[in-house]
SENUMAR-125513 format. One record per residue (C-alpha): x, y, z; residue number from 1; residue in one letter. Coordinates in Angstrom, 2 decimals. Example, Ala and Ser with C-alpha at 12.3 -4.5 7.8 and 13.67 -1.06 7.14 Angstrom:
       xx       yy       zz    n  res
    12.30    -4.50     7.80    1    a
    13.67    -1.06     7.14    2    s
END
This chain:
       xx       yy       zz    n  res
    82.83    70.76    98.11    1    m
    81.83    73.80   100.22    2    p
    80.37    76.88    98.54    3    d
    82.97    79.13   100.18    4    f
    86.59    78.51   101.15    5    e
    89.83    80.42   101.58    6    s
    93.09    78.55   100.88    7    l
    96.80    79.47   100.82    8    p
    98.09    80.35    97.38    9    g
   101.46    81.36    96.01   10    r
   103.66    83.78    97.91   11    g
   101.70    86.16   100.12   12    d
    98.41    85.62    98.27   13    r
    95.46    83.43    99.21   14    w
    92.77    81.98    96.96   15    l
    89.12    82.64    97.86   16    v
    86.47    80.54    96.14   17    r
    82.92    81.84    96.34   18    d
    80.74    79.26    94.57   19    r
    82.00    79.28    90.97   20    d
    83.97    82.53    91.28   21    r
    87.61    82.81    92.41   22    r
    89.50    85.74    93.92   23    f
    93.04    86.35    95.17   24    t
    93.49    88.31    98.40   25    v
    96.45    89.22   100.68   26    p
    97.50    86.58   103.19   27    a
    96.26    88.47   106.27   28    n
    92.75    88.70   104.82   29    l
    92.84    85.12   103.57   30    g
    93.68    83.85   107.05   31    e
    90.73    85.70   108.57   32    r
    88.41    84.39   105.87   33    l
    89.53    80.83   106.58   34    s
    88.58    81.17   110.28   35    a
    85.07    80.54   111.62   36    p
    82.79    83.34   110.47   37    g
    84.96    84.02   107.42   38    g
    82.12    83.63   104.93   39    e
    79.99    86.15   106.79   40    r
    82.92    88.58   106.85   41    l
    83.33    88.08   103.09   42    w
    79.66    88.88   102.51   43    r
    79.95    92.01   104.64   44    d
    82.98    93.19   102.66   45    l
    81.23    92.53    99.37   46    a
    78.30    94.65   100.59   47    a
    80.61    97.46   101.66   48    g
    80.20    96.83   105.39   49    r
    83.66    97.16   106.93   50    v
    84.26    96.19   110.58   51    p
    84.81    99.40   112.55   52    c
    87.28   100.09   115.31   53    d
    85.61   102.41   117.81   54    g
    88.71   104.25   119.12   55    p
    89.62   105.37   115.60   56    r
    86.28   107.17   115.28   57    r
    86.83   109.93   117.85   58    g
    85.70   112.85   115.69   59    l
    82.50   114.86   115.96   60    w
    80.70   117.23   113.57   61    l
    81.72   114.90   110.76   62    r
    80.89   115.60   107.10   63    a
    81.79   113.51   104.03   64    t
    83.85   115.06   101.23   65    v
    84.56   111.98    99.08   66    l
    82.09   109.07    99.34   67    p
    83.38   105.56   100.03   68    a
    82.85   104.17    96.47   69    p
    84.95   106.97    94.97   70    l
    87.67   106.58    97.62   71    v
    87.83   102.84    96.94   72    r
    88.25   103.38    93.20   73    r
    91.04   105.90    93.80   74    l
    92.67   103.61    96.38   75    a
    92.79   100.74    93.91   76    r
    94.66   102.95    91.45   77    r
    97.08   104.26    94.09   78    l
    97.79   101.07    96.05   79    r
   100.87   100.30    93.92   80    g
   102.53   103.35    95.45   81    g
   102.28   102.05    99.01   82    t
   105.01    99.42    99.07   83    s
   107.70   100.25   101.60   84    w
   110.38   101.07    98.96   85    p
   108.00   103.37    97.07   86    v
   106.85   105.10   100.27   87    l
   110.49   105.72   101.19   88    a
   111.15   107.06    97.68   89    l
   108.14   109.38    97.89   90    l
   109.33   110.74   101.22   91    a
   112.85   111.32    99.87   92    l
   111.54   113.05    96.74   93    l
   109.35   115.27    98.89   94    g
   112.24   116.28   101.14   95    m
   114.42   116.94    98.10   96    a
   111.72   119.17    96.60   97    g
   111.43   121.16    99.83   98    l
   115.20   121.61   100.02   99    l
   115.39   122.77    96.40  100    l
   112.51   125.23    96.76  101    s
   113.21   128.87    97.48  102    r
   111.30   130.00   100.55  103    s
   112.41   133.62   100.14  104    e
   109.71   134.07    97.51  105    i
   107.34   134.77   100.41  106    q
   109.09   138.10   100.96  107    d
   108.65   139.18    97.36  108    g
   106.00   141.35    95.72  109    p
   103.83   138.31    94.99  110    g
   102.77   138.00    98.65  111    m
    99.45   139.82    98.68  112    t
    96.31   139.20   100.82  113    p
    94.81   137.28    97.88  114    a
    97.60   134.70    98.19  115    v
    96.24   133.22   101.41  116    w
    93.01   131.68   100.04  117    p
    94.95   130.11    97.17  118    v
    97.63   128.85    99.58  119    a
    94.93   127.34   101.78  120    l
    93.47   125.57    98.73  121    s
    96.90   124.16    97.87  122    v
    97.32   122.97   101.44  123    f
    93.89   121.29   101.44  124    l
    94.75   119.46    98.21  125    l
    97.91   118.04    99.80  126    t
    95.85   117.07   102.85  127    a
    93.42   115.23   100.59  128    l
    96.36   113.39    99.04  129    v
    97.42   112.50   102.59  130    h
    94.07   110.84   103.32  131    e
    94.09   108.99   100.00  132    l
    97.52   107.63   100.96  133    g
    95.96   106.01   104.04  134    h
    93.15   104.60   101.89  135    a
    95.56   103.20    99.29  136    a
    97.68   101.50   101.96  137    a
    94.60    99.86   103.47  138    l
    93.52    98.72   100.00  139    r
    96.96    97.17    99.46  140    r
    96.47    95.20   102.67  141    e
    93.28    93.73   101.26  142    g
    90.64    95.82   103.04  143    w
    88.39    98.46   101.46  144    p
    88.64   101.98   102.89  145    p
    85.67   104.15   103.76  146    g
    84.87   107.76   102.99  147    a
    87.08   110.86   103.29  148    v
    85.67   113.90   105.05  149    g
    86.13   116.77   107.48  150    v
    85.40   116.91   111.17  151    g
    86.36   118.36   114.51  152    v
    88.93   116.57   116.69  153    l
    88.05   117.99   120.12  154    w
    88.48   121.64   119.09  155    v
    90.63   121.28   115.96  156    l
    89.29   121.05   112.37  157    p
    90.80   118.04   110.58  158    v
    90.43   115.88   107.50  159    l
    89.78   112.18   108.10  160    w
    89.67   108.92   106.19  161    c
    87.73   105.93   107.47  162    d
    90.40   103.23   107.74  163    v
    88.70   101.47   110.63  164    s
    89.55    98.07   109.16  165    a
    93.24    98.76   109.89  166    a
    92.61    97.36   113.36  167    s
    92.24    93.94   111.71  168    l
    95.77    94.03   110.26  169    l
    99.03    92.79   111.65  170    r
   101.39    95.35   113.15  171    r
   103.34    95.87   109.90  172    g
   100.17    96.46   107.94  173    g
    98.90    98.96   110.49  174    r
   102.23   100.83   110.36  175    a
   101.95   101.01   106.56  176    r
    98.51   102.60   106.85  177    v
    99.80   105.00   109.54  178    d
   102.75   106.27   107.49  179    l
   101.45   106.16   103.91  180    a
    99.52   109.39   104.30  181    g
   102.58   111.30   105.49  182    v
   104.69   109.97   102.60  183    a
   102.04   110.91   100.03  184    f
   101.58   114.41   101.43  185    q
   105.32   114.97   101.74  186    l
   105.79   114.07    98.06  187    a
   102.92   116.36    97.07  188    a
   104.19   119.24    99.22  189    a
   107.78   118.89    98.03  190    g
   106.78   118.79    94.36  191    t
   104.46   121.77    94.80  192    t
   107.10   123.79    96.65  193    a
   109.82   123.15    94.06  194    m
   107.64   123.89    91.02  195    v
   106.05   126.93    92.66  196    s
   109.35   128.42    93.74  197    s
   110.84   128.27    90.25  198    f
   107.59   129.61    88.78  199    a
   107.55   132.33    91.48  200    e
   104.08   131.22    92.54  201    f
   104.02   132.45    96.12  202    a
   100.72   130.78    97.03  203    a
   102.09   127.36    96.07  204    g
   105.17   127.79    98.24  205    v
   103.11   129.01   101.18  206    l
   100.60   126.15   100.79  207    g
   103.44   123.62   100.72  208    a
   104.93   125.08   103.88  209    q
   101.54   124.89   105.58  210    m
   101.44   121.22   104.56  211    a
   104.85   120.63   106.14  212    v
   103.66   122.18   109.41  213    a
   100.58   119.94   109.33  214    a
   102.74   116.87   108.70  215    m
   104.98   117.69   111.65  216    i
   101.88   117.94   113.83  217    w
   100.55   114.65   112.44  218    s
   103.75   112.83   113.43  219    l
   103.52   113.93   117.07  220    l
   102.18   110.91   119.00  221    p
    99.97   112.97   121.29  222    l
    96.47   113.58   119.94  223    a
    94.99   110.85   117.68  224    r
    97.33   111.79   114.86  225    t
    99.24   109.42   112.57  226    d
   102.04   109.42   115.14  227    g
    99.51   108.54   117.83  228    y
    98.30   105.44   115.98  229    w
   101.88   104.49   115.11  230    l
   102.78   104.67   118.82  231    a
    99.76   102.50   119.62  232    c
   100.93    99.95   117.09  233    d
   104.54    99.96   118.30  234    l
   103.45    99.59   121.94  235    l
   100.84    96.98   120.96  236    d
    97.93    98.99   122.35  237    l
    94.53    99.30   120.66  238    p
    94.12   102.76   122.22  239    d
    95.85   105.13   124.62  240    l
    93.75   104.13   127.64  241    e
    93.69   100.39   126.89  242    a
    95.23    97.91   129.30  243    r
    98.53    96.50   127.94  244    p
    98.29    92.96   126.69  245    r
   100.00    90.34   128.82  246    g
   102.56    91.38   131.43  247    s
   104.62    94.22   129.89  248    p
   108.23    94.73   130.89  249    r
   109.08    97.68   133.11  250    l
   110.62    99.70   130.26  251    i
   107.45    99.32   128.18  252    r
   105.26   100.23   131.13  253    r
   107.32   103.39   131.74  254    l
   106.99   104.31   128.06  255    a
   103.21   103.88   128.17  256    i
   102.82   105.91   131.38  257    v
   105.10   108.69   130.08  258    g
   103.20   108.83   126.81  259    w
    99.88   109.06   128.60  260    r
   101.02   111.85   130.92  261    l
   102.51   113.85   128.02  262    a
    99.25   113.51   126.10  263    t
    97.19   114.64   129.10  264    a
    99.39   117.73   129.53  265    l
    99.14   118.59   125.82  266    l
    95.35   118.31   125.87  267    l
    95.04   120.53   128.95  268    v
    97.35   123.10   127.31  269    a
    95.21   122.93   124.17  270    l
    92.03   123.66   126.13  271    v
    93.66   126.60   127.91  272    l
    95.34   128.14   124.85  273    a
    92.69   127.67   122.17  274    m
    90.12   130.25   123.43  275    p
    92.81   132.94   123.67  276    w
    94.15   132.17   120.19  277    r
    90.66   132.14   118.68  278    v
    89.78   135.42   120.43  279    h
    92.81   137.13   118.90  280    r
    92.07   135.72   115.45  281    l
    88.43   136.79   115.55  282    l
    89.50   140.22   116.76  283    g
    91.66   140.61   113.65  284    d
    88.95   139.31   111.30  285    l
    86.03   141.17   112.90  286    f
    87.29   144.38   114.54  287    p
    83.73   145.72   114.79  288    d
    81.15   144.07   117.05  289    h
    78.45   143.81   114.43  290    h
    75.84   141.05   114.18  291    t
    77.91   138.74   111.97  292    l
    80.86   138.94   114.36  293    a
    78.66   138.07   117.32  294    l
    77.13   135.10   115.47  295    m
    80.56   133.77   114.49  296    v
    81.85   134.17   118.05  297    r
    78.78   132.37   119.45  298    a
    79.17   129.46   117.01  299    a
    82.89   129.04   117.63  300    i
    82.37   129.47   121.37  301    g
    79.87   126.61   121.35  302    s
    82.35   124.38   119.53  303    v
    85.09   125.28   122.01  304    l
    82.79   124.60   124.94  305    l
    81.72   121.15   123.74  306    v
    85.21   120.29   122.52  307    g
    86.78   121.42   125.79  308    g
    84.40   119.21   127.76  309    f
    85.32   116.25   125.53  310    r
    89.03   116.97   126.01  311    v
    88.77   117.11   129.80  312    l
    86.72   113.91   129.81  313    t
    89.45   112.22   127.79  314    r
    92.15   113.53   130.12  315    v
    90.27   112.00   133.05  316    g
    90.16   108.60   131.33  317    r
    93.88   108.81   130.54  318    v
    94.77   109.60   134.16  319    l
    92.60   106.73   135.38  320    v
    94.49   104.42   133.00  321    a
    97.82   105.72   134.33  322    v
    96.81   104.99   137.92  323    r
    95.39   101.58   137.00  324    r
    98.42   100.27   135.12  325    d
   101.08   101.91   137.29  326    w
    99.65   100.39   140.46  327    s
    99.53    96.91   138.94  328    a
   102.26    94.49   139.97  329    h
   102.07    91.86   137.24  330    d
   104.83    93.24   135.02  331    y
   108.09    91.71   133.91  332    d
   111.28    93.62   134.75  333    v
   112.99    92.06   131.73  334    g
   116.67    91.51   131.33  335    s
END
């Protein structure tokens, strides 16, 4: 009898036997463990080494907020909330909470300058819940998530969660990981908005509305957001610039080309608009040209310069991919 084997079990579970120990894992993981190299993959997972998908690691200036062991413990506790019915229920509860909240509280006497830092803290908490939703969904699919942290996406500050192993899932599993974060954050934002509005806690309402704006941005399939990865999964592409698998039908090829061109235009607009927006913001925060203001402007200017170069490099790769795939003639016109 071999020391390691992975065999089909009951339902969607597989049985993994590692010497005299036995484990149950989801079917997608069990199938990979039964293939050649499965034992080595199992050892890597046990040691915390998760296969990484390069395109999902496009951030720079990364810093860890929650280490991987803590994220994995939290994901194990939250994975029960990532079934499709529960995710739908969380999204509905969040929307109901937002509809029941009273946004006019922002015009009341409670809106003072001190509200903004508290509102930002509330927003960041909902964003952290968002990332833990991704981690919990990946854990439900049988793969351990990595750390949660902050970073810069081109020129935008973002939170991230290392769910690189999602590239090893089937399309349905990848879609679950893509959407779980939005459902978790929507539930958190809706609950916060409803409770805060009835308690007349202006910072809570404002933080929840900031979370809604961030969620709308995250669903746009244009800049490595959740919507971006969902579009990749629906179009069966590992990344925006990747060559389509097989011979795609004309309608799919048009969708891919249109998506690429829209993304390129958005990125160029981002590069052109961001310096002006940042200049106005810094002018409001630092009206006097003292030393601190100059240091802040120099630091942010450096980030914008490097990020802008990265954006334009990406745009060039996207346009090359458009030309490459549009000029190909091996596509199926379909029926």
